[in-house]
N, CA and C atoms as a LAMMPS dump frame, in Angstrom:
ITEM: TIMESTEP
0
ITEM: NUMBER OF ATOMS
435
ITEM: BOX BOUNDS ff ff ff
-5.0000000000000000e+02 5.0000000000000000e+02
-5.0000000000000000e+02 5.0000000000000000e+02
-5.0000000000000000e+02 5.0000000000000000e+02
ITEM: ATOMS id mol type element x y z
1 1 1 N -93.194 -332.819 423.469
2 1 2 C -92.313 -333.989 423.583
3 1 3 C -92.702 -334.793 424.809
4 2 1 N -92.634 -336.095 424.653
5 2 2 C -92.949 -337.021 425.731
6 2 3 C -91.625 -337.495 426.326
7 3 1 N -91.446 -337.354 427.623
8 3 2 C -90.219 -337.816 428.269
9 3 3 C -90.39 -339.264 428.699
10 4 1 N -89.4 -340.079 428.298
11 4 2 C -89.421 -341.501 428.636
12 4 3 C -88.093 -341.89 429.253
13 5 1 N -88.036 -343.078 429.833
14 5 2 C -86.803 -343.601 430.405
15 5 3 C -86.034 -344.424 429.385
16 6 1 N -84.919 -345.018 429.816
17 6 2 C -84.078 -345.801 428.901
18 6 3 C -84.693 -347.157 428.565
19 7 1 N -85.732 -347.536 429.299
20 7 2 C -86.531 -348.721 428.975
21 7 3 C -87.968 -348.405 429.332
22 8 1 N -88.885 -348.891 428.499
23 8 2 C -90.305 -348.592 428.693
24 8 3 C -91.158 -349.771 428.235
25 9 1 N -92.362 -349.87 428.792
26 9 2 C -93.361 -350.813 428.318
27 9 3 C -94.075 -350.179 427.126
28 10 1 N -94.195 -350.927 426.039
29 10 2 C -94.869 -350.441 424.828
30 10 3 C -95.801 -351.539 424.32
31 11 1 N -96.589 -351.217 423.306
32 11 2 C -97.399 -352.245 422.66
33 11 3 C -97.371 -352.045 421.155
34 12 1 N -97.636 -353.137 420.448
35 12 2 C -97.719 -353.143 418.991
36 12 3 C -99.072 -353.77 418.647
37 13 1 N -100.15 -352.974 418.743
38 13 2 C -101.505 -353.526 418.632
39 13 3 C -101.831 -354.199 417.304
40 14 1 N -101.29 -353.716 416.196
41 14 2 C -101.574 -354.346 414.896
42 14 3 C -100.933 -355.733 414.781
43 15 1 N -99.947 -356.006 415.622
44 15 2 C -99.289 -357.314 415.638
45 15 3 C -99.831 -358.194 416.767
46 16 1 N -100.854 -357.699 417.478
47 16 2 C -101.447 -358.415 418.622
48 16 3 C -100.443 -358.623 419.752
49 17 1 N -99.535 -357.655 419.911
50 17 2 C -98.572 -357.686 421.019
51 17 3 C -99.015 -356.612 422.007
52 18 1 N -99.749 -357.016 423.056
53 18 2 C -100.312 -356.036 423.974
54 18 3 C -99.289 -355.379 424.891
55 19 1 N -98.16 -356.05 425.113
56 19 2 C -97.171 -355.52 426.047
57 19 3 C -95.812 -356.143 425.768
58 20 1 N -94.806 -355.282 425.606
59 20 2 C -93.435 -355.749 425.429
60 20 3 C -92.505 -354.678 425.989
61 21 1 N -91.454 -355.126 426.645
62 21 2 C -90.484 -354.207 427.226
63 21 3 C -89.492 -353.818 426.13
64 22 1 N -89.326 -352.523 425.903
65 22 2 C -88.415 -352.044 424.862
66 22 3 C -87.257 -351.281 425.48
67 23 1 N -86.06 -351.523 424.947
68 23 2 C -84.895 -350.717 425.309
69 23 3 C -84.881 -349.542 424.349
70 24 1 N -84.756 -348.352 424.889
71 24 2 C -84.72 -347.143 424.072
72 24 3 C -83.259 -346.936 423.675
73 25 1 N -82.987 -347.054 422.376
74 25 2 C -81.612 -347.082 421.895
75 25 3 C -81.348 -345.922 420.937
76 26 1 N -80.844 -344.818 421.48
77 26 2 C -80.588 -343.64 420.653
78 26 3 C -79.409 -343.842 419.697
79 27 1 N -78.647 -344.914 419.9
80 27 2 C -77.538 -345.218 419.009
81 27 3 C -77.968 -346.007 417.782
82 28 1 N -79.162 -346.587 417.844
83 28 2 C -79.671 -347.375 416.714
84 28 3 C -80.555 -346.498 415.838
85 29 1 N -80.366 -346.567 414.536
86 29 2 C -81.204 -345.785 413.63
87 29 3 C -82.611 -346.382 413.565
88 30 1 N -82.669 -347.697 413.345
89 30 2 C -83.975 -348.339 413.195
90 30 3 C -84.331 -349.168 414.414
91 31 1 N -85.608 -349.372 414.589
92 31 2 C -86.112 -350.217 415.665
93 31 3 C -85.982 -351.673 415.244
94 32 1 N -85.856 -352.559 416.212
95 32 2 C -85.715 -353.989 415.93
96 32 3 C -86.622 -354.777 416.868
97 33 1 N -87.165 -355.862 416.346
98 33 2 C -88.06 -356.728 417.106
99 33 3 C -87.599 -358.167 416.952
100 34 1 N -87.59 -358.891 418.061
101 34 2 C -87.247 -360.305 418.041
102 34 3 C -88.276 -361.075 417.223
103 35 1 N -87.821 -361.89 416.302
104 35 2 C -88.738 -362.696 415.487
105 35 3 C -88.039 -363.992 415.112
106 36 1 N -88.823 -365.067 415.027
107 36 2 C -88.275 -366.336 414.575
108 36 3 C -89.332 -367.085 413.765
109 37 1 N -88.874 -368.11 413.052
110 37 2 C -89.725 -368.874 412.131
111 37 3 C -90.422 -367.942 411.134
112 38 1 N -89.625 -367.123 410.468
113 38 2 C -90.154 -366.191 409.47
114 38 3 C -90.636 -366.952 408.236
115 39 1 N -91.789 -366.548 407.727
116 39 2 C -92.362 -367.156 406.535
117 39 3 C -92.84 -366.029 405.621
118 40 1 N -92.342 -366.029 404.387
119 40 2 C -92.711 -365 403.424
120 40 3 C -93.913 -365.488 402.614
121 41 1 N -94.941 -364.638 402.464
122 41 2 C -96.188 -364.996 401.798
123 41 3 C -96.561 -363.927 400.783
124 42 1 N -97.399 -364.299 399.833
125 42 2 C -98.023 -363.324 398.939
126 42 3 C -99.525 -363.52 399.057
127 43 1 N -100.221 -362.462 399.462
128 43 2 C -101.676 -362.495 399.619
129 43 3 C -102.25 -361.329 398.827
130 44 1 N -103.099 -361.638 397.819
131 44 2 C -103.681 -360.607 396.956
132 44 3 C -102.61 -359.669 396.38
133 45 1 N -101.539 -360.248 395.864
134 45 2 C -100.419 -359.518 395.262
135 45 3 C -99.646 -358.635 396.242
136 46 1 N -99.862 -358.816 397.534
137 46 2 C -99.138 -358.065 398.572
138 46 3 C -98.177 -359.016 399.286
139 47 1 N -96.895 -358.625 399.352
140 47 2 C -95.923 -359.438 400.087
141 47 3 C -96.143 -359.248 401.586
142 48 1 N -96.2 -360.355 402.287
143 48 2 C -96.401 -360.346 403.732
144 48 3 C -95.342 -361.211 404.381
145 49 1 N -95.219 -361.041 405.691
146 49 2 C -94.319 -361.882 406.462
147 49 3 C -95.061 -362.349 407.704
148 50 1 N -94.947 -363.635 407.95
149 50 2 C -95.533 -364.224 409.153
150 50 3 C -94.371 -364.655 410.027
151 51 1 N -94.472 -364.409 411.331
152 51 2 C -93.374 -364.742 412.232
153 51 3 C -93.912 -364.984 413.631
154 52 1 N -93.073 -365.587 414.449
155 52 2 C -93.4 -365.824 415.852
156 52 3 C -92.52 -364.937 416.704
157 53 1 N -93.019 -364.604 417.886
158 53 2 C -92.261 -363.774 418.826
159 53 3 C -92.487 -364.253 420.248
160 54 1 N -91.42 -364.208 421.043
161 54 2 C -91.51 -364.363 422.496
162 54 3 C -91.523 -362.934 423.039
163 55 1 N -92.641 -362.442 423.556
164 55 2 C -92.689 -361.034 423.968
165 55 3 C -92 -360.719 425.298
166 56 1 N -91.64 -361.735 426.059
167 56 2 C -91.064 -361.469 427.38
168 56 3 C -89.57 -361.726 427.39
169 57 1 N -88.896 -361.034 428.304
170 57 2 C -87.446 -361.021 428.377
171 57 3 C -86.819 -362.375 428.662
172 58 1 N -87.331 -363.05 429.63
173 58 2 C -86.643 -364.234 430.124
174 58 3 C -87.272 -365.506 429.605
175 59 1 N -86.434 -366.513 429.406
176 59 2 C -86.906 -367.788 428.883
177 59 3 C -87.564 -368.6 430
178 60 1 N -88.735 -369.094 429.72
179 60 2 C -89.457 -369.984 430.622
180 60 3 C -89.767 -371.253 429.845
181 61 1 N -90.004 -372.34 430.548
182 61 2 C -90.339 -373.594 429.874
183 61 3 C -91.596 -373.439 429.034
184 62 1 N -92.573 -372.727 429.542
185 62 2 C -93.829 -372.511 428.822
186 62 3 C -93.934 -371.043 428.411
187 63 1 N -92.911 -370.578 427.73
188 63 2 C -92.863 -369.177 427.331
189 63 3 C -93.958 -368.857 426.316
190 64 1 N -94.586 -367.712 426.503
191 64 2 C -95.644 -367.272 425.6
192 64 3 C -95.089 -367.021 424.203
193 65 1 N -95.846 -367.45 423.202
194 65 2 C -95.487 -367.217 421.804
195 65 3 C -96.664 -366.525 421.134
196 66 1 N -96.38 -365.459 420.388
197 66 2 C -97.409 -364.751 419.626
198 66 3 C -97.082 -364.896 418.151
199 67 1 N -98.09 -365.277 417.356
200 67 2 C -97.923 -365.348 415.902
201 67 3 C -98.366 -364.018 415.3
202 68 1 N -97.525 -363.437 414.47
203 68 2 C -97.804 -362.128 413.865
204 68 3 C -97.742 -362.232 412.344
205 69 1 N -98.532 -361.399 411.684
206 69 2 C -98.465 -361.256 410.232
207 69 3 C -98.5 -359.769 409.908
208 70 1 N -97.63 -359.35 408.998
209 70 2 C -97.563 -357.934 408.619
210 70 3 C -97.187 -357.82 407.149
211 71 1 N -97.484 -356.657 406.564
212 71 2 C -97.024 -356.376 405.206
213 71 3 C -95.506 -356.227 405.234
214 72 1 N -94.848 -356.816 404.256
215 72 2 C -93.401 -356.682 404.124
216 72 3 C -93.127 -355.4 403.346
217 73 1 N -92.488 -354.448 404.004
218 73 2 C -92.201 -353.164 403.363
219 73 3 C -91.008 -353.275 402.413
220 74 1 N -89.93 -353.904 402.901
221 74 2 C -88.719 -354.082 402.109
222 74 3 C -87.75 -354.97 402.867
223 75 1 N -86.658 -355.309 402.195
224 75 2 C -85.528 -355.974 402.834
225 75 3 C -84.429 -354.917 402.929
226 76 1 N -83.729 -354.887 404.068
227 76 2 C -82.735 -353.83 404.279
228 76 3 C -81.489 -354.408 404.942
229 77 1 N -80.315 -353.926 404.525
230 77 2 C -79.067 -354.312 405.184
231 77 3 C -78.906 -353.446 406.432
232 78 1 N -78.704 -354.11 407.571
233 78 2 C -78.568 -353.425 408.849
234 78 3 C -77.265 -353.885 409.491
235 79 1 N -76.496 -352.93 410.004
236 79 2 C -75.268 -353.254 410.722
237 79 3 C -75.538 -353.145 412.209
238 80 1 N -75.292 -354.234 412.947
239 80 2 C -75.551 -354.229 414.386
240 80 3 C -74.401 -353.564 415.135
241 81 1 N -74.536 -353.478 416.448
242 81 2 C -73.532 -352.779 417.264
243 81 3 C -72.177 -353.48 417.245
244 82 1 N -72.157 -354.758 416.876
245 82 2 C -70.895 -355.489 416.777
246 82 3 C -70.23 -355.366 415.416
247 83 1 N -70.861 -354.602 414.499
248 83 2 C -70.29 -354.39 413.177
249 83 3 C -70.688 -355.438 412.143
250 84 1 N -71.573 -356.365 412.513
251 84 2 C -72.029 -357.403 411.585
252 84 3 C -73.214 -356.895 410.768
253 85 1 N -73.156 -357.096 409.45
254 85 2 C -74.241 -356.673 408.571
255 85 3 C -75.138 -357.853 408.273
256 86 1 N -76.436 -357.603 408.33
257 86 2 C -77.434 -358.644 408.11
258 86 3 C -78.57 -358.056 407.275
259 87 1 N -79.092 -358.821 406.34
260 87 2 C -80.265 -358.378 405.598
261 87 3 C -81.494 -358.77 406.41
262 88 1 N -82.327 -357.765 406.704
263 88 2 C -83.498 -357.996 407.545
264 88 3 C -84.775 -357.536 406.851
265 89 1 N -85.883 -358.24 407.128
266 89 2 C -87.178 -357.748 406.659
267 89 3 C -87.59 -356.518 407.468
268 90 1 N -88.263 -355.59 406.798
269 90 2 C -88.748 -354.369 407.438
270 90 3 C -90.269 -354.348 407.329
271 91 1 N -90.917 -354.054 408.45
272 91 2 C -92.369 -353.887 408.466
273 91 3 C -92.685 -352.503 409.002
274 92 1 N -93.891 -352.046 408.774
275 92 2 C -94.361 -350.798 409.362
276 92 3 C -95.618 -351.14 410.148
277 93 1 N -95.679 -350.687 411.4
278 93 2 C -96.81 -351.031 412.251
279 93 3 C -97.076 -349.934 413.268
280 94 1 N -98.244 -349.986 413.869
281 94 2 C -98.616 -349.018 414.893
282 94 3 C -97.858 -349.319 416.18
283 95 1 N -97.262 -348.278 416.747
284 95 2 C -96.491 -348.351 417.984
285 95 3 C -97.234 -347.535 419.026
286 96 1 N -97.366 -348.07 420.223
287 96 2 C -98.062 -347.346 421.283
288 96 3 C -97.197 -347.296 422.528
289 97 1 N -97.069 -346.086 423.088
290 97 2 C -96.338 -345.879 424.334
291 97 3 C -97.165 -344.91 425.17
292 98 1 N -97.532 -345.325 426.371
293 98 2 C -98.448 -344.514 427.176
294 98 3 C -99.748 -344.322 426.423
295 99 1 N -100.223 -343.098 426.361
296 99 2 C -101.46 -342.781 425.641
297 99 3 C -101.199 -342.301 424.222
298 100 1 N -99.981 -342.457 423.736
299 100 2 C -99.577 -341.946 422.427
300 100 3 C -99.308 -343.093 421.466
301 101 1 N -99.618 -342.886 420.187
302 101 2 C -99.33 -343.923 419.2
303 101 3 C -99.041 -343.295 417.842
304 102 1 N -98.216 -343.973 417.056
305 102 2 C -97.895 -343.575 415.697
306 102 3 C -97.29 -344.784 414.992
307 103 1 N -97.18 -344.692 413.688
308 103 2 C -96.642 -345.769 412.874
309 103 3 C -95.112 -345.692 412.85
310 104 1 N -94.45 -346.855 412.995
311 104 2 C -92.982 -346.899 412.942
312 104 3 C -92.531 -348.068 412.063
313 105 1 N -91.305 -347.966 411.569
314 105 2 C -90.666 -349.073 410.872
315 105 3 C -89.913 -349.911 411.891
316 106 1 N -89.966 -351.23 411.691
317 106 2 C -89.267 -352.163 412.571
318 106 3 C -88.6 -353.226 411.711
319 107 1 N -87.334 -353.536 412.017
320 107 2 C -86.682 -354.662 411.362
321 107 3 C -86.902 -355.894 412.238
322 108 1 N -86.976 -357.045 411.59
323 108 2 C -87.181 -358.306 412.302
324 108 3 C -85.876 -359.081 412.317
325 109 1 N -85.488 -359.573 413.504
326 109 2 C -84.237 -360.312 413.647
327 109 3 C -84.321 -361.202 414.878
328 110 1 N -83.476 -362.204 414.939
329 110 2 C -83.449 -363.069 416.12
330 110 3 C -82.713 -362.343 417.243
331 111 1 N -83.411 -362.124 418.347
332 111 2 C -82.824 -361.482 419.52
333 111 3 C -82.89 -362.421 420.72
334 112 1 N -82.862 -363.73 420.453
335 112 2 C -82.967 -364.727 421.512
336 112 3 C -81.948 -364.523 422.63
337 113 1 N -80.74 -364.157 422.267
338 113 2 C -79.689 -364.004 423.274
339 113 3 C -79.608 -362.59 423.835
340 114 1 N -80.533 -361.739 423.44
341 114 2 C -80.518 -360.357 423.908
342 114 3 C -81.486 -360.197 425.078
343 115 1 N -81.173 -359.281 425.954
344 115 2 C -82.004 -359.054 427.134
345 115 3 C -83.37 -358.473 426.774
346 116 1 N -83.401 -357.566 425.797
347 116 2 C -84.656 -356.931 425.393
348 116 3 C -85.099 -357.489 424.048
349 117 1 N -86.37 -357.835 423.95
350 117 2 C -86.914 -358.39 422.707
351 117 3 C -87.239 -357.297 421.697
352 118 1 N -87.172 -356.038 422.121
353 118 2 C -87.402 -354.926 421.203
354 118 3 C -86.454 -353.779 421.515
355 119 1 N -85.936 -353.173 420.455
356 119 2 C -85.166 -351.928 420.557
357 119 3 C -85.958 -350.85 419.848
358 120 1 N -86.073 -349.697 420.468
359 120 2 C -86.709 -348.557 419.819
360 120 3 C -85.6 -347.632 419.344
361 121 1 N -85.456 -347.505 418.029
362 121 2 C -84.401 -346.692 417.434
363 121 3 C -84.79 -345.227 417.304
364 122 1 N -83.815 -344.404 416.984
365 122 2 C -84.021 -342.95 416.981
366 122 3 C -84.977 -342.458 415.898
367 123 1 N -85.093 -343.165 414.772
368 123 2 C -86.031 -342.741 413.723
369 123 3 C -87.463 -342.773 414.253
370 124 1 N -87.79 -343.769 415.056
371 124 2 C -89.139 -343.888 415.622
372 124 3 C -89.409 -342.815 416.68
373 125 1 N -88.346 -342.284 417.274
374 125 2 C -88.49 -341.287 418.343
375 125 3 C -88.508 -339.85 417.837
376 126 1 N -88.038 -339.639 416.62
377 126 2 C -87.785 -338.307 416.066
378 126 3 C -88.941 -337.331 416.301
379 127 1 N -88.647 -336.227 416.98
380 127 2 C -89.589 -335.138 417.269
381 127 3 C -90.776 -335.56 418.148
382 128 1 N -90.681 -336.718 418.785
383 128 2 C -91.789 -337.176 419.618
384 128 3 C -91.361 -337.5 421.047
385 129 1 N -90.167 -338.087 421.188
386 129 2 C -89.733 -338.575 422.485
387 129 3 C -88.427 -337.932 422.935
388 130 1 N -88.331 -337.698 424.218
389 130 2 C -87.113 -337.199 424.856
390 130 3 C -86.719 -338.256 425.889
391 131 1 N -85.476 -338.737 425.831
392 131 2 C -85.042 -339.835 426.686
393 131 3 C -84.283 -339.317 427.901
394 132 1 N -84.733 -339.731 429.078
395 132 2 C -84.008 -339.469 430.319
396 132 3 C -83.271 -340.767 430.651
397 133 1 N -81.95 -340.819 430.422
398 133 2 C -81.206 -342.07 430.59
399 133 3 C -81.065 -342.531 432.042
400 134 1 N -81.438 -341.701 432.989
401 134 2 C -81.356 -342.082 434.396
402 134 3 C -82.654 -342.687 434.917
403 135 1 N -83.673 -342.761 434.069
404 135 2 C -84.983 -343.243 434.504
405 135 3 C -85.439 -344.442 433.697
406 136 1 N -86.357 -345.199 434.295
407 136 2 C -86.976 -346.345 433.631
408 136 3 C -88.48 -346.287 433.843
409 137 1 N -89.208 -346.749 432.864
410 137 2 C -90.659 -346.924 432.958
411 137 3 C -91.39 -345.67 433.436
412 138 1 N -91.032 -344.532 432.874
413 138 2 C -91.671 -343.277 433.269
414 138 3 C -93.148 -343.254 432.911
415 139 1 N -93.533 -343.976 431.852
416 139 2 C -94.937 -344.026 431.475
417 139 3 C -95.656 -345.195 432.114
418 140 1 N -94.911 -346.103 432.698
419 140 2 C -95.488 -347.217 433.455
420 140 3 C -96.228 -348.224 432.607
421 141 1 N -96.399 -349.402 433.166
422 141 2 C -97.107 -350.488 432.512
423 141 3 C -98.598 -350.218 432.448
424 142 1 N -99.121 -349.548 433.453
425 142 2 C -100.563 -349.344 433.569
426 142 3 C -101.146 -348.435 432.479
427 143 1 N -100.299 -347.666 431.795
428 143 2 C -100.812 -346.724 430.799
429 143 3 C -101.094 -347.357 429.44
430 144 1 N -100.645 -348.587 429.234
431 144 2 C -100.896 -349.252 427.953
432 144 3 C -102.295 -349.855 427.999
433 145 1 N -103.122 -349.484 427.052
434 145 2 C -104.496 -350.008 427.03
435 145 3 C -104.759 -350.732 425.747
Protein backbone atom coordinates (compact mmCIF):
# COMPACT_ATOMS: atom_id res chain seq x y z
CA UNK A 1 0.00 0.00 0.00
CA UNK A 2 1.13 3.50 -0.84
CA UNK A 3 0.53 6.10 1.88
CA UNK A 4 -0.68 9.46 0.63
CA UNK A 5 -1.98 12.68 2.15
CA UNK A 6 -5.46 14.22 1.88
CA UNK A 7 -4.27 16.12 -1.21
CA UNK A 8 -1.62 15.07 -3.70
CA UNK A 9 -0.10 16.03 -7.05
CA UNK A 10 -1.11 13.51 -9.74
CA UNK A 11 -1.02 13.27 -13.52
CA UNK A 12 -3.30 11.94 -16.24
CA UNK A 13 -0.81 11.26 -19.06
CA UNK A 14 -3.31 9.89 -21.61
CA UNK A 15 -5.22 13.18 -21.33
CA UNK A 16 -1.99 15.24 -21.64
CA UNK A 17 -2.44 16.56 -18.09
CA UNK A 18 1.10 16.45 -16.68
CA UNK A 19 0.20 17.82 -13.25
CA UNK A 20 -3.01 18.46 -11.33
CA UNK A 21 -3.70 18.80 -7.63
CA UNK A 22 -6.23 16.19 -6.46
CA UNK A 23 -8.25 16.10 -3.26
CA UNK A 24 -8.34 12.56 -1.92
CA UNK A 25 -12.00 11.98 -1.11
CA UNK A 26 -12.75 8.72 0.70
CA UNK A 27 -16.41 9.76 0.89
CA UNK A 28 -16.78 9.81 -2.89
CA UNK A 29 -17.22 6.52 -4.73
CA UNK A 30 -16.04 7.78 -8.11
CA UNK A 31 -13.33 10.20 -9.11
CA UNK A 32 -14.32 13.49 -10.72
CA UNK A 33 -12.47 15.87 -13.03
CA UNK A 34 -13.30 19.45 -13.91
CA UNK A 35 -14.36 19.70 -17.56
CA UNK A 36 -16.12 22.26 -19.71
CA UNK A 37 -17.17 22.69 -23.35
CA UNK A 38 -17.92 18.97 -23.66
CA UNK A 39 -18.36 17.70 -27.21
CA UNK A 40 -19.57 14.18 -28.00
CA UNK A 41 -18.02 12.57 -31.12
CA UNK A 42 -18.08 9.27 -32.98
CA UNK A 43 -14.76 8.20 -34.49
CA UNK A 44 -14.52 4.79 -36.24
CA UNK A 45 -17.75 3.67 -34.51
CA UNK A 46 -16.28 4.56 -31.08
CA UNK A 47 -18.02 7.17 -28.92
CA UNK A 48 -15.57 9.79 -27.70
CA UNK A 49 -15.74 12.96 -25.68
CA UNK A 50 -13.68 16.07 -26.22
CA UNK A 51 -13.46 18.62 -23.41
CA UNK A 52 -11.40 21.46 -22.00
CA UNK A 53 -9.89 21.64 -18.53
CA UNK A 54 -8.27 24.27 -16.34
CA UNK A 55 -5.70 22.12 -14.49
CA UNK A 56 -4.85 24.67 -11.80
CA UNK A 57 -6.79 25.60 -8.70
CA UNK A 58 -7.03 29.33 -8.94
CA UNK A 59 -8.43 31.49 -11.69
CA UNK A 60 -5.95 33.69 -13.53
CA UNK A 61 -6.60 36.03 -16.44
CA UNK A 62 -4.43 33.84 -18.67
CA UNK A 63 -5.32 30.53 -17.10
CA UNK A 64 -3.92 27.45 -18.81
CA UNK A 65 -6.42 25.38 -20.78
CA UNK A 66 -5.80 21.79 -21.90
CA UNK A 67 -7.91 20.14 -24.61
CA UNK A 68 -8.54 16.45 -23.94
CA UNK A 69 -10.15 13.63 -25.90
CA UNK A 70 -11.07 10.24 -24.44
CA UNK A 71 -13.27 7.23 -25.16
CA UNK A 72 -16.70 7.66 -23.61
CA UNK A 73 -17.26 4.64 -21.38
CA UNK A 74 -20.84 5.43 -20.34
CA UNK A 75 -23.18 8.04 -18.92
CA UNK A 76 -23.85 7.67 -15.19
CA UNK A 77 -26.10 9.32 -12.60
CA UNK A 78 -23.95 10.69 -9.78
CA UNK A 79 -25.18 12.27 -6.55
CA UNK A 80 -22.88 14.99 -5.22
CA UNK A 81 -22.22 15.80 -1.56
CA UNK A 82 -25.10 18.29 -1.60
CA UNK A 83 -27.57 15.57 -2.62
CA UNK A 84 -27.98 16.79 -6.22
CA UNK A 85 -28.08 14.09 -8.91
CA UNK A 86 -26.46 14.78 -12.26
CA UNK A 87 -25.89 12.60 -15.31
CA UNK A 88 -22.18 12.67 -16.09
CA UNK A 89 -19.95 11.21 -18.80
CA UNK A 90 -17.52 8.55 -17.56
CA UNK A 91 -14.08 7.96 -19.05
CA UNK A 92 -11.33 5.51 -18.17
CA UNK A 93 -7.75 6.76 -18.26
CA UNK A 94 -4.28 6.17 -16.87
CA UNK A 95 -3.75 7.76 -13.45
CA UNK A 96 -0.27 8.40 -12.09
CA UNK A 97 0.72 9.23 -8.51
CA UNK A 98 4.39 9.22 -7.56
CA UNK A 99 6.05 6.34 -9.40
CA UNK A 100 2.82 4.31 -9.53
CA UNK A 101 0.14 4.22 -12.22
CA UNK A 102 -3.05 2.34 -13.06
CA UNK A 103 -6.27 2.85 -14.99
CA UNK A 104 -9.19 4.58 -13.22
CA UNK A 105 -12.72 5.71 -14.05
CA UNK A 106 -13.39 9.44 -13.87
CA UNK A 107 -16.64 11.36 -14.23
CA UNK A 108 -16.52 14.73 -15.98
CA UNK A 109 -18.31 17.71 -14.43
CA UNK A 110 -17.97 21.46 -14.03
CA UNK A 111 -15.92 22.14 -10.90
CA UNK A 112 -15.30 25.83 -11.62
CA UNK A 113 -16.45 26.89 -8.17
CA UNK A 114 -14.59 24.10 -6.40
CA UNK A 115 -11.16 24.48 -4.86
CA UNK A 116 -9.80 21.25 -6.38
CA UNK A 117 -10.16 20.50 -10.09
CA UNK A 118 -9.96 16.76 -9.38
CA UNK A 119 -11.33 14.45 -6.71
CA UNK A 120 -9.88 10.98 -6.30
CA UNK A 121 -12.66 8.65 -5.15
CA UNK A 122 -12.37 5.45 -3.16
CA UNK A 123 -12.89 3.08 -6.13
CA UNK A 124 -9.65 4.39 -7.68
CA UNK A 125 -7.82 3.89 -4.36
CA UNK A 126 -9.09 0.38 -3.58
CA UNK A 127 -6.27 -1.92 -2.37
CA UNK A 128 -3.62 0.55 -3.57
CA UNK A 129 -3.66 3.67 -1.41
CA UNK A 130 -3.79 4.40 2.31
CA UNK A 131 -4.77 7.97 3.23
CA UNK A 132 -3.16 9.86 6.10
CA UNK A 133 -5.66 12.71 6.65
CA UNK A 134 -3.15 14.76 8.65
CA UNK A 135 -0.66 15.00 5.77
CA UNK A 136 -0.45 16.62 2.36
CA UNK A 137 1.72 15.95 -0.67
CA UNK A 138 3.50 12.94 0.80
CA UNK A 139 4.62 11.89 -2.67
CA UNK A 140 5.54 15.45 -3.64
CA UNK A 141 5.39 17.25 -6.94
CA UNK A 142 8.88 16.17 -7.95
CA UNK A 143 7.92 12.48 -8.24
CA UNK A 144 5.60 12.98 -11.22
CA UNK A 145 7.51 12.33 -14.44
